[in-house]
N, C-alpha and C positions, 0 to 999 in steps of 0.2 A: 885118536882119529885126528888127522890133519884139519886144520881149521883155515878158512879164508879170512885172513887178518885184514883188519881195515874195512871189512864188509860184513860186520857181524849184525849191525842194527840200521836198518835202512828204511827208505821210504819211496814210493814210486812217484813220478810226475807226469802220470797219465793224463790225457786230455790237453796237453800243452802243444807239443809238436808231432802228436800223433792222437788218432781218435777224436779230432776237433771236428766241429760241425760243418764248417767249410773252410776253404783256405784263405786266410785273413790275416795279412801282417800285424794289424793293430792288435789281435788276439794273441798272436806269437810275442808280441812286445809286452803285453800288460798281464797275462794269466800268470806267468811266473816271472818274477822279479827278484832283485838282489835281496830284497826284504824277505822275501818267501825263503831264500837259501839261509839267510841269517836266522830266521825263525825255526828252521829245520835243525840247524846246528845247536841253536838254544834249548830245542826240545831232548837233545842227546843222542840224536842219530849220528851215526859215522860215515854214512854214505846216501847218494841217491841212486836211484835206477831212472834213467832217462830214456823212455820209449821214443822213437823217432821214425815217422813213415819216410819211405823213399822219396815220396812227391815234394817233401821239404828239402831235400838234398840234391836232387836233380829232375829234369822235367821229364814228360813222357818220352822224350827222344834221347835221354841219357846225359843230356849236357849238365854239367854241375851248376848248382845255384849258391853262390857265395854266401848269399844272406842266410840260407840255412845252416850252413857250416858255422856262421857267425853265432848263431842261437847257441850251438853246442859249445863254441870256444868260450863265448861269454859265460855260460853256465859254469865251465870248468875254473875260469878264473874266480867266479864269486865262491866256488866252493873250495879252492885253494886257499882263498883269504879266510875261510872258517875251519880249516883243517878237515874238511870233507872229501872222501873219495867220490867216483862217478863211475857208474856203469852205463855204457851206451848200448842200448838195446834195439836193433833195427826191427821194429814192430811188424812193418809191412814192407816186402820188397817188391818190385816190378814182377807182376806175374803171379804174386802169391799173398794172400790174406787169409788169417786164421778166423777172421770175423763171421760168426755165424749168420749175420744178418745180410751177408753178401752170398748170395746163393750161386756161387761161382764154382768152378772146378778146383777142388783141394789139391788134386794129385798130378795135374798137368806139369807143374813147376818142377816136380822131381823126376821127370823123364825128358824135360826141354832143355837141349844143351844150350841154346841160345839164351834162355832166361837164366841159366845158372852161371853163365858167362859174365851176363850182366850183374848179377848179384855179387860174383867175385871181384869185378872191376870196382863196383861200388865200395866194397869192404876193402880193396887195397888202397882206395883214396882216404877213407876214414883212418886206415891205420898209417898211411903217410902223414896225416895231419896230427895224428895224437900219440906218435910212437914216442916222442920224447917224454912222456909222463906215464912209464910203467908202472910206478907206484902208486900213481893215483887214479887212473883210468883203465877200465877194464871193458872187454868187447862181449856182446851176446850176439850171435850171427843171426838169429831169427827167433821171434817171438814164441810162437807154439805151432808145432807141426800137428795136424790134425788126425789125418787118416794113420792107422796102425800099420796098414799093409805096405808103407812106404820106408819102413825102418831100414831096410838094407839099403835104398837108394839113397835116404838121409844119411846113413854112415858113410856111403862113398863120397857124398858131396861135402860132409864136414872133414874128410881126409885131405880134399883140395883146398878147403877153406882154411884149415890150419896151415897147410903148406904155404898157401898165398900169404896169409898174415905173417907167418914166421918169416918170410923173406923180407920183411919190412920191419916188424915189432917183435923181436926174438923174445924180449921178457915181459910182453904184455899179457896179463890174465885172460884167459878165454873161458867163457861161463857157458857151457854146451849142456842141452837138455834132449830130452827123447820125444816121443811121439804122444798120441792120444792128448792133444793140448798139454805137453809137458808134464804128463802124470807121472808123480812119484814112482808108480809101479813099472814105469817103462824105462826107468834108468838102467837097469840091468841089460836092456837091449843096445846100449850103446857099445859100439866096437870101434874105436877111433884110436889114432896114435896119441900117447900120453906122455907129457912132459911135466916138469915141476911147476909150470904156470897154466894148467888146464884145470877146472873145476867142474864138477856135475851140478847140473841145475835141474830143479823141479818147480812146478807150482802146486799148491795145494788149497783148494776150497772144499775139501771133504768134511761131512757130506754135501754135496752139490745141493740137494734138496733143502739143506738148511741155509746155506751161505748164500744161495741165489734164489730164495724163494720170493716168487712174485716178480721175478726179473722178466721184463719184456723181450729180451732177446734169446730168451732159451726157450725153444719148441717145446710145446705141449706144456708149458708152465703157466696156469692160470694167474692172472694179474692179482686176484685176491687170495691167492694161497699162502699160509702163514703155519709155521710149524716151530715148536720149541727145540731147546737144546739143553741138557741132553735127552734123547729119547733112546729106545732099545735098537739095536741094529736091526731086528726084524721090522720095526715100525719104520725106520728109514728105506729099507728095501722095499716094503710093501708100497710105499708112496712113490719110489722112484721108478717103477716099473713103466710109466707113462713117458719117461723122458728116452731121449736117444741114448742107444747102447754106450756110446763113447762119453756121454755126458753123464751116465748114470754112476759112474765112478768106482773107487775102490771099496766101497761097502760091500760090493758083489765078489770080492776076492774071497776065495774059500777059507784063508786063515785069519780074516779080518777079526780083530777082536772087539770085545764090547766097547761100546762108545764111551769116552772118557780119555784120560792119558794114555791107557793101555791101547786105545785104537791107533792113536798116532804112533807109539812105539812099534805096532805090528806092521802098519803100512810102509812105515819108513825103514824097516829093517832090511830089505832087499837092497834098496838103494845105499843104505849104509854099509852093507857087506861087500857091495861091488866098488864102492868109493874106497874102502879100507884095502881091497884086494889090489886095485890099481894105484893106491898111493895119492889119492886126490882128495881135495876138499869137497863138502857137499853144501849147497846153497839152496835156498827157497826164494825164487825170485818175485813171487807174488803170492800173498794170502789174505784173506779178510772176509768181512761178513756185510753183506747188502744192508743199506741204512733202513730197508723195510723191516728187518727183523727186529725182535725185541732187544733193547739195550743190555739188560742183564743176561740175557741168553747169549747174547754176542759176547760179552765179557767172560762168560763161561767157557765159551768155545775159544777164546783167545788164551786164556789161562792155562787150558789144555795143551795147545799146541805149542805155546812158549815152553812149557815144561820138557817137551821133547827136544825143542831147539835148544834150550840151556845144557841138558843132560849129554848131548852129543856135539855141542859146537858148532851147530849147523847155523851159518850166517842167513840173514833173512831179510827181506823188503816188504814192507806193508804195502798192499793195494788200497787206498790211495792217499795221496795228500791231499787233494782238492777236487771235489765233484766225481764225475763217474759213478755215482750211487753208491761210492764206498768213502767219499771223502772225511778224512780225519778231522780237518779244521771247519767242515761245514757246519753250519747253526744245528742242523738236525742231528748232528752227532755230538753236541757237546756235553751230553751225559755220559758218552763213551770215552770222550778225551783223556780225562785224566786217569781213568782205569788202564787204557791201554799204553799211555806213557808211563805208569808205574810199573807195568809188566815188562817194559824195556829196560829198567833199571837193575 
């Protein structure tokens, strides 16, 4: 199985220049600093995934914001000084957000030529600015495509995205995922031009009912709901029936294995087979457990998913370094910290 070298052990910088409470330059200057990147390197990570929202890089009319690009370039320099690689993830683009709290039309972007042109124009600009660092900086076109029924339209747009970026940055790694919130089970739906610098990407928070227990942003999730790990597949299925179908996740797949290492082996298998067939590496850009979950249960989950990552050489980036209800270095997660770092070694 091909490996995404240099992107095997990463962490997300969510909440910095994406998913922030308000547009605030003081926050952008202070939330992530060189000291944070130094600390990430010292913990043994080899890369950071940097989510960025379009509004940091351009205004509502599409005019570029130099200060926004400066945050990305400064992060790249900090990473270079520590031997770290960097994945730039466009977390939201103009006209599209994965955010379940934003009750907007999740399908319009995939049928709107003007919105798609603006998306491609922004990516051409990003590619121009970072094309000279193909060994250090990789690109992820869009964080999570929510609807499953736009898989064909998403493939079409990805073809144009690849062509656009390749015209500027022919050797940059492009990290590309599928639909249903970038679910691992939708990787086989990808149908795109493949070259030696394409990587298939997925996110894994399975079972959602465990990793997102009590999450305020998940529809129909009671704030006081708690559940252990591991439980039986039937138990997770039963309590997941109240969630939206696309959030219920892979536990409802017909061949889902019993919960534990075998479960991740089973749900990853179609994606692994697709990646092997197409000759590309496989990467998990987000995974983690909410800080409301029991610490020991969270570490048991982490142990199981890391076993699958190691066995198949799947690169991965933990969600999240700081805050956003998953923060590795947050005080409430102090009891998890050493255990998670130990699993990365």
